[in-house]
C-alpha positions as CSV (number, residue, x, y, z in Angstrom):
1,M,-184.3,101.2,-126.5
2,K,-184.0,104.3,-125.4
3,L,-185.8,107.1,-127.3
4,L,-186.0,110.5,-126.8
5,I,-188.8,112.4,-128.8
6,H,-187.5,115.8,-129.2
7,N,-188.3,119.4,-129.0
8,A,-192.5,119.0,-129.3
9,T,-195.8,120.9,-128.6
10,I,-197.4,118.4,-125.6
11,V,-201.2,117.6,-125.9
12,N,-202.0,116.1,-122.7
13,E,-204.7,116.5,-119.8
14,A,-206.2,119.7,-121.4
15,K,-202.7,121.3,-121.7
16,E,-200.3,121.8,-124.5
17,F,-196.4,122.8,-124.2
18,K,-193.2,122.3,-125.4
19,G,-191.2,119.8,-124.7
20,S,-189.4,116.1,-124.6
21,L,-190.2,112.9,-124.1
22,I,-188.1,110.2,-123.2
23,V,-188.8,106.6,-123.4
24,D,-187.3,103.7,-121.8
25,D,-187.9,100.2,-123.2
26,D,-191.8,100.0,-123.5
27,L,-192.5,103.1,-120.6
28,I,-192.8,106.6,-120.6
29,A,-189.9,107.9,-118.5
30,D,-189.4,111.0,-118.1
31,I,-191.2,114.0,-119.6
32,I,-188.8,117.6,-120.1
33,T,-190.8,120.8,-119.5
34,D,-188.2,123.0,-119.0
35,G,-186.4,123.3,-122.3
36,S,-183.2,121.9,-121.6
37,T,-182.2,119.2,-124.3
38,P,-181.7,115.8,-122.8
39,T,-177.3,114.3,-123.0
40,A,-178.2,110.8,-122.0
41,P,-177.2,108.2,-124.7
42,F,-180.4,107.5,-126.8
43,D,-181.1,104.9,-129.3
44,R,-182.9,106.9,-131.3
45,V,-183.8,110.6,-131.6
46,I,-187.0,111.8,-133.3
47,D,-186.9,115.5,-133.7
48,A,-190.7,116.3,-133.6
49,T,-189.9,120.6,-134.1
50,G,-193.4,121.5,-136.1
51,C,-195.0,118.3,-134.4
52,Y,-197.9,117.8,-131.8
53,V,-197.4,115.0,-129.5
54,M,-200.3,113.1,-128.1
55,P,-201.2,109.8,-126.5
56,G,-202.1,107.2,-128.8
57,V,-206.0,107.3,-129.8
58,I,-207.7,104.4,-128.4
59,D,-210.5,103.3,-130.3
60,S,-213.2,101.8,-128.5
61,H,-215.4,99.9,-131.4
62,V,-214.1,98.4,-134.4
63,H,-215.1,95.2,-136.4
64,F,-211.7,93.9,-137.6
65,R,-213.3,90.6,-139.1
66,E,-211.7,88.0,-137.9
67,P,-212.4,85.4,-137.4
68,G,-214.6,83.7,-140.4
69,L,-214.8,86.9,-142.6
70,T,-211.0,87.4,-144.0
71,D,-212.1,87.9,-147.0
72,K,-212.8,91.6,-146.1
73,A,-210.1,92.4,-143.0
74,D,-208.3,90.4,-140.8
75,I,-206.6,91.5,-137.3
76,E,-203.2,91.9,-139.2
77,S,-204.9,94.3,-142.1
78,E,-206.6,96.5,-140.0
79,S,-204.2,97.2,-137.3
80,R,-201.5,98.1,-139.8
81,A,-204.2,100.5,-140.2
82,A,-204.9,101.8,-137.2
83,A,-201.1,102.3,-136.6
84,A,-201.0,104.7,-140.1
85,G,-204.2,106.2,-138.2
86,G,-202.1,107.1,-134.9
87,V,-203.9,104.2,-133.3
88,T,-202.3,102.4,-130.7
89,T,-205.1,100.5,-129.4
90,F,-208.2,98.8,-130.9
91,F,-211.7,97.0,-128.9
92,D,-213.3,94.6,-131.5
93,M,-216.7,94.1,-131.6
94,P,-218.2,90.0,-131.2
95,N,-220.2,89.9,-134.5
96,T,-217.2,87.8,-136.0
97,V,-217.8,83.9,-137.4
98,P,-218.2,82.4,-134.8
99,Q,-219.4,85.3,-132.4
100,T,-217.6,86.0,-129.5
101,T,-220.1,85.0,-127.9
102,T,-218.2,82.1,-125.7
103,L,-215.2,81.7,-123.6
104,E,-213.7,79.9,-126.2
105,A,-214.2,82.6,-129.3
106,L,-212.8,85.2,-126.7
107,D,-209.5,83.1,-126.0
108,D,-209.3,82.3,-129.7
109,K,-209.2,85.8,-130.5
110,F,-206.8,86.6,-128.0
111,C,-204.3,84.0,-129.5
112,R,-204.5,85.4,-133.3
113,A,-203.9,88.5,-132.0
114,A,-201.2,88.1,-130.5
115,Q,-199.6,86.7,-133.7
116,E,-201.3,89.2,-135.8
117,S,-201.8,92.5,-134.0
118,H,-199.6,95.4,-134.5
119,V,-201.1,97.6,-132.3
120,N,-202.6,96.7,-128.9
121,Y,-205.9,95.1,-128.4
122,S,-208.6,93.7,-126.0
123,F,-212.1,92.2,-127.4
124,F,-216.0,92.8,-126.2
125,F,-217.6,89.5,-125.1
126,G,-220.8,90.0,-127.0
127,A,-224.3,89.3,-125.3
128,T,-227.3,87.1,-126.6
129,N,-230.6,86.3,-125.7
130,D,-229.6,83.6,-123.5
131,N,-225.7,83.8,-122.1
132,T,-225.9,85.8,-119.4
133,D,-224.5,82.7,-117.4
134,L,-221.0,83.1,-118.6
135,F,-221.1,87.1,-117.6
136,D,-219.7,86.1,-114.4
137,S,-216.6,84.3,-115.7
138,L,-215.6,86.9,-117.7
139,D,-212.3,88.2,-116.6
140,G,-213.0,91.7,-116.4
141,S,-209.1,92.7,-116.4
142,R,-208.4,91.3,-119.9
143,I,-211.7,92.7,-121.6
144,P,-213.6,96.1,-121.6
145,G,-216.9,95.3,-121.3
146,I,-219.9,93.3,-123.1
147,K,-221.4,94.5,-126.1
148,L,-225.0,94.0,-126.8
149,F,-227.3,94.7,-130.2
150,M,-230.4,96.0,-129.5
151,G,-231.3,96.5,-133.4
152,F,-230.6,94.2,-136.0
153,S,-227.3,95.0,-137.9
154,T,-224.1,92.9,-139.6
155,G,-223.8,89.1,-138.1
156,N,-227.6,89.2,-136.7
157,M,-226.9,89.1,-132.9
158,L,-230.4,91.0,-132.4
159,V,-231.4,91.2,-128.4
160,D,-234.6,92.4,-128.3
161,R,-236.6,90.3,-126.1
162,T,-237.7,92.3,-123.0
163,E,-236.8,89.4,-120.5
164,S,-233.4,89.2,-122.2
165,L,-232.7,92.4,-122.0
166,E,-234.0,93.2,-118.7
167,R,-231.5,89.7,-117.6
168,I,-228.6,91.3,-119.4
169,F,-228.8,94.9,-117.5
170,R,-229.5,93.0,-114.4
171,S,-226.1,91.3,-114.8
172,A,-223.9,93.2,-116.3
173,T,-221.4,94.3,-114.1
174,L,-218.6,95.3,-116.5
175,P,-219.3,98.3,-119.0
176,L,-221.9,97.5,-121.2
177,M,-222.0,99.0,-124.8
178,A,-225.2,99.3,-127.0
179,H,-225.9,99.5,-130.3
180,C,-229.2,101.3,-130.3
181,E,-232.1,100.8,-132.7
182,D,-235.7,99.8,-132.5
183,T,-236.2,96.6,-135.4
184,N,-239.8,96.8,-135.3
185,I,-240.0,100.4,-136.7
186,I,-237.1,99.5,-139.2
187,N,-239.1,96.4,-140.6
188,A,-242.3,98.5,-140.8
189,R,-240.5,101.4,-142.6
190,M,-238.3,99.2,-145.0
191,A,-241.8,97.2,-146.1
192,A,-243.2,100.6,-147.1
193,A,-240.2,101.9,-148.7
194,R,-239.9,98.4,-150.6
195,S,-243.9,98.2,-151.5
196,R,-243.5,101.4,-153.3
197,Y,-239.6,101.8,-154.6
198,G,-238.9,98.0,-155.3
199,D,-237.0,95.2,-153.6
200,D,-234.0,97.5,-153.4
201,P,-235.0,100.9,-152.5
202,D,-232.3,103.4,-153.2
203,V,-229.4,104.1,-150.6
204,A,-230.7,107.7,-150.3
205,F,-233.3,106.0,-148.4
206,H,-230.9,104.3,-145.7
207,P,-231.5,107.2,-143.2
208,W,-235.8,107.4,-143.2
209,I,-235.7,103.8,-143.0
210,R,-233.2,103.3,-140.2
211,C,-234.6,106.7,-138.8
212,S,-234.4,109.1,-136.1
213,E,-237.5,107.6,-134.2
214,A,-235.9,103.7,-134.2
215,C,-232.8,105.2,-132.6
216,L,-234.4,107.1,-130.3
217,A,-237.1,105.0,-129.2
218,S,-234.0,102.4,-128.6
219,T,-232.2,104.4,-127.2
220,Q,-235.1,105.3,-124.3
221,Q,-235.2,101.9,-123.5
222,A,-231.4,101.6,-123.0
223,V,-230.8,104.2,-120.6
224,S,-235.0,103.4,-119.1
225,L,-233.1,100.0,-117.9
226,A,-229.7,101.0,-117.2
227,M,-231.3,103.5,-114.5
228,K,-233.8,100.8,-113.3
229,Y,-230.3,98.3,-112.8
230,G,-227.0,101.1,-112.2
231,T,-225.7,99.2,-115.2
232,R,-222.9,101.1,-116.5
233,L,-224.4,102.0,-120.4
234,H,-221.9,103.5,-123.1
235,V,-224.7,104.3,-126.3
236,A,-222.5,103.1,-129.7
237,H,-222.4,105.6,-132.3
238,V,-225.3,108.2,-131.6
239,S,-226.6,109.6,-134.7
240,T,-229.5,111.9,-133.6
241,A,-230.2,115.3,-132.2
242,G,-232.9,113.8,-129.8
243,E,-230.4,111.2,-128.8
244,L,-228.5,113.4,-126.9
245,D,-230.5,114.8,-124.7
246,L,-230.9,111.5,-123.0
247,F,-226.7,112.4,-121.9
248,G,-224.6,114.5,-119.2
249,K,-226.9,113.4,-116.5
250,A,-226.3,110.3,-114.9
251,P,-222.4,109.4,-114.3
252,N,-223.3,105.6,-115.2
253,I,-224.6,106.5,-119.0
254,T,-222.1,107.6,-121.5
255,A,-222.3,108.2,-125.1
256,E,-220.0,107.8,-128.4
257,A,-220.4,109.6,-131.4
258,V,-218.5,108.1,-134.1
259,V,-216.5,109.8,-137.3
260,G,-218.4,109.0,-139.8
261,H,-221.7,111.0,-138.2
262,L,-219.2,113.8,-137.5
263,Y,-218.0,114.2,-140.9
264,F,-220.8,113.2,-143.2
265,T,-224.5,114.4,-143.6
266,D,-227.7,113.1,-145.9
267,S,-226.6,115.0,-148.6
268,D,-223.2,113.1,-149.0
269,Y,-225.3,109.8,-150.3
270,S,-225.6,111.7,-153.8
271,R,-221.6,111.3,-153.8
272,L,-221.3,108.7,-152.1
273,G,-223.4,106.2,-152.6
274,A,-223.7,103.2,-150.6
275,R,-219.6,103.9,-148.6
276,I,-221.2,106.0,-146.7
277,K,-224.0,103.2,-146.1
278,V,-223.8,102.7,-141.9
279,N,-226.3,101.4,-139.1
280,P,-227.3,103.4,-137.6
281,A,-227.5,105.7,-140.5
282,I,-226.1,109.0,-141.3
283,K,-228.9,111.1,-141.3
284,S,-229.3,115.4,-141.9
285,E,-226.6,117.8,-141.2
286,A,-229.1,119.0,-138.2
287,D,-228.2,115.9,-136.6
288,R,-224.5,116.1,-137.3
289,N,-224.6,119.8,-136.3
290,A,-225.9,118.9,-132.8
291,L,-223.4,115.6,-132.6
292,R,-220.4,117.9,-133.2
293,R,-222.3,120.5,-130.7
294,A,-221.9,117.8,-127.8
295,L,-218.2,116.6,-128.2
296,T,-217.7,120.0,-125.9
297,D,-220.7,120.0,-123.5
298,G,-219.9,116.4,-121.8
299,R,-222.9,114.6,-123.7
300,I,-220.4,112.9,-125.7
301,T,-217.8,111.0,-124.0
302,T,-215.8,108.9,-126.4
303,I,-215.2,109.1,-129.8
304,G,-214.7,105.8,-131.9
305,T,-214.8,104.8,-136.2
306,D,-216.9,101.4,-136.1
307,H,-214.2,100.5,-138.5
308,A,-216.3,97.5,-140.7
309,P,-214.5,97.0,-143.8
310,H,-216.6,95.3,-146.8
311,L,-215.2,94.0,-150.4
312,P,-216.3,96.9,-153.0
313,T,-218.5,94.3,-154.7
314,Q,-220.2,94.0,-151.1
315,K,-221.0,97.6,-151.1
316,Q,-222.8,97.5,-154.7
317,G,-227.1,97.5,-154.3
318,G,-229.4,99.8,-152.0
319,C,-230.8,99.5,-149.2
320,V,-231.4,96.1,-148.4
321,R,-228.3,94.5,-151.2
322,A,-225.1,96.5,-149.9
323,A,-223.4,95.8,-147.1
324,S,-223.5,98.6,-144.3
325,G,-219.8,99.4,-142.6
326,M,-216.7,101.6,-143.8
327,P,-213.8,101.7,-143.4
328,M,-212.2,104.4,-140.6
329,I,-209.5,104.0,-138.6
330,Q,-206.6,105.0,-141.1
331,F,-208.1,108.4,-141.4
332,S,-210.1,109.3,-138.1
333,L,-206.8,111.2,-136.5
334,P,-206.5,113.0,-139.6
335,T,-210.4,114.0,-139.8
336,M,-211.2,115.0,-136.5
337,L,-207.8,117.3,-136.5
338,E,-209.8,119.2,-139.5
339,L,-212.6,119.7,-137.3
340,V,-210.3,121.2,-134.7
341,D,-209.2,123.2,-138.1
342,C,-212.9,124.5,-138.7
343,G,-213.7,125.3,-135.1
344,T,-215.3,122.2,-133.5
345,L,-213.2,121.5,-130.8
346,T,-209.8,122.5,-129.5
347,L,-206.9,119.9,-130.1
348,C,-207.3,119.6,-125.9
349,R,-210.8,118.3,-126.3
350,L,-210.0,115.8,-129.1
351,V,-207.1,113.9,-126.8
352,E,-209.7,114.2,-124.0
353,L,-212.8,112.3,-126.4
354,M,-210.4,110.0,-128.4
355,C,-207.3,109.1,-125.7
356,H,-208.4,109.8,-121.9
357,N,-212.0,108.8,-122.0
358,P,-212.2,105.5,-123.6
359,A,-209.7,104.7,-120.6
360,R,-211.3,105.9,-118.2
361,L,-214.8,105.0,-118.8
362,F,-213.3,101.6,-119.5
363,G,-210.4,101.5,-117.0
364,V,-207.8,100.9,-119.6
365,C,-204.2,100.4,-117.1
366,R,-201.7,102.8,-117.3
367,R,-202.2,104.2,-121.1
368,G,-204.5,106.6,-122.4
369,F,-201.7,109.5,-121.2
370,I,-198.3,111.0,-121.0
371,R,-197.4,110.2,-117.8
372,P,-194.2,108.9,-116.5
373,G,-194.4,105.3,-116.0
374,Y,-197.2,104.8,-118.5
375,K,-197.2,102.6,-121.4
376,A,-195.5,104.6,-124.3
377,D,-198.1,105.1,-126.9
378,I,-198.0,108.1,-128.6
379,A,-199.0,109.9,-132.0
380,I,-196.7,112.7,-133.5
381,V,-199.2,114.4,-136.1
382,R,-197.8,117.6,-138.1
383,P,-200.0,120.6,-139.1
384,D,-199.8,122.4,-142.5
385,S,-198.5,119.5,-144.4
386,P,-201.2,118.4,-147.4
387,W,-201.5,115.2,-148.8
388,T,-204.3,113.1,-150.5
389,V,-205.8,110.0,-149.7
390,T,-205.5,107.7,-152.7
391,P,-205.8,103.6,-153.3
392,A,-202.2,103.5,-153.1
393,I,-202.2,104.5,-149.1
394,I,-205.1,102.5,-148.4
395,E,-203.5,99.6,-145.5
396,S,-207.0,98.1,-144.7
397,K,-207.7,95.1,-147.1
398,C,-210.9,95.9,-148.5
399,G,-208.9,98.5,-150.5
400,W,-210.9,101.6,-150.4
401,S,-211.8,104.5,-148.2
402,P,-215.1,107.1,-147.8
403,M,-211.6,109.8,-148.1
404,E,-210.5,108.5,-151.4
405,G,-210.0,111.7,-153.4
406,H,-209.8,113.8,-149.8
407,V,-206.8,116.6,-148.9
408,Y,-206.0,116.6,-145.3
409,Q,-204.2,119.1,-143.6
410,W,-202.9,117.3,-140.9
411,R,-200.8,114.4,-141.5
412,V,-199.3,111.4,-139.0
413,E,-195.6,111.3,-139.0
414,H,-194.8,108.5,-136.3
415,T,-197.2,105.9,-134.4
416,I,-195.1,104.5,-131.1
417,C,-196.5,101.9,-129.6
418,N,-195.1,100.2,-125.9
419,G,-192.1,102.0,-127.2
420,H,-191.6,101.1,-130.5
421,V,-192.1,103.2,-133.8
422,V,-194.8,101.2,-135.3
423,Y,-195.3,103.7,-138.3
424,E,-193.0,105.8,-140.2
425,R,-194.1,108.9,-142.9
426,G,-195.7,106.4,-144.7
427,R,-194.4,102.7,-143.8
428,V,-195.5,100.5,-141.1
429,G,-192.5,98.4,-139.1
430,S,-193.2,94.4,-139.3
431,G,-190.8,93.4,-136.2
432,H,-193.2,94.4,-133.5
433,K,-196.6,93.2,-132.0
434,G,-199.1,94.6,-130.1
435,Q,-200.1,93.8,-126.3
436,A,-202.9,92.5,-124.9
437,V,-204.2,95.8,-123.0
438,E,-204.9,95.5,-119.1
439,F,-208.2,96.7,-117.2
440,C,-208.6,98.3,-113.8
441,H,-212.4,98.3,-113.8
442,N,-213.4,100.4,-111.2
443,K,-210.9,101.4,-110.0
């Protein structure tokens, strides 16, 4: 199939310019910038007048729940939500059932995705207290890296023994993505809260229990270990102002911000309750504002979603009973475009954080940029096109979103994955399957 995307404003590699793209099969064949109209025969022409064309988003932090937790989400449903949100590639986390901590479990996920995923995919391998002997057997051309839970969260993959952490940081030759929260601090605060407020304290206490001190202590430990062993450390979902001072100093140590922490604050618990209960917790307005500033000063390297669906019944209760995690992948790009409109960051910087940098950081081959010869993974977005989030448009299997009722001004019009239009003005196509991502670590 030969596709022409005509008369667009292309956003790529720190530039915005008028142009057209020619897609041949699954590759970008040419970028036309001289204002001419290509005349070769095309199977399809998309008139992108008034739209911005950017690389498809690479979301390097999702929980699609398959296998084992498919009552709330699966690869098919959540990749459909990704396509509807302009996301063309996802990296899934290992806290499924079974956990992705063996080579057999990893292979099983790839087989499932090949049959089910609407967009491109790969999977993190999970670190445990005793599986570092498998690290040398991992195929670095297939996976982005290793996920380490240095704090207790969904799936109970906690690793907090000092000797285990030393061994993991010493052994990891692939990027190590770490969830950093100090479990001892959290447990002490939970005990204090339950003693005072009962067995299930109100969710408003969640950021007090999973506090800034717990995040900072664990992140400091991770950074110290990465400095000691030269590990390529990427700290997931940084949520506090204090942690930010640890980044931007060493090239092997980077940080991720996620959309929920960039958008919500602790004042939103009164309105949304456990819908925004996540680990680490959404914290103060000062923390959120510090995270927003860090998007443009080099301390934050990537933006992900930590997309983590649960059924509505599983989100009932307070700090103990309500599950932590929220679905966000369908609305991440429009939410960040909203921050562009309010001056938090430029459109070019958004593309850097959501497309270019995930590709660079994890060594993604031929994706994340609009370049001839690269895979045709493209998002087409239109400004000044208001729409409201309603349950009817939610693609995630869980059927809800913390953004319900919100009016967005930016609309994802088309998502193109490997040259195929997988989403178009409200409809996800069913005929295309994504590809396994290839990685070129250290290149």
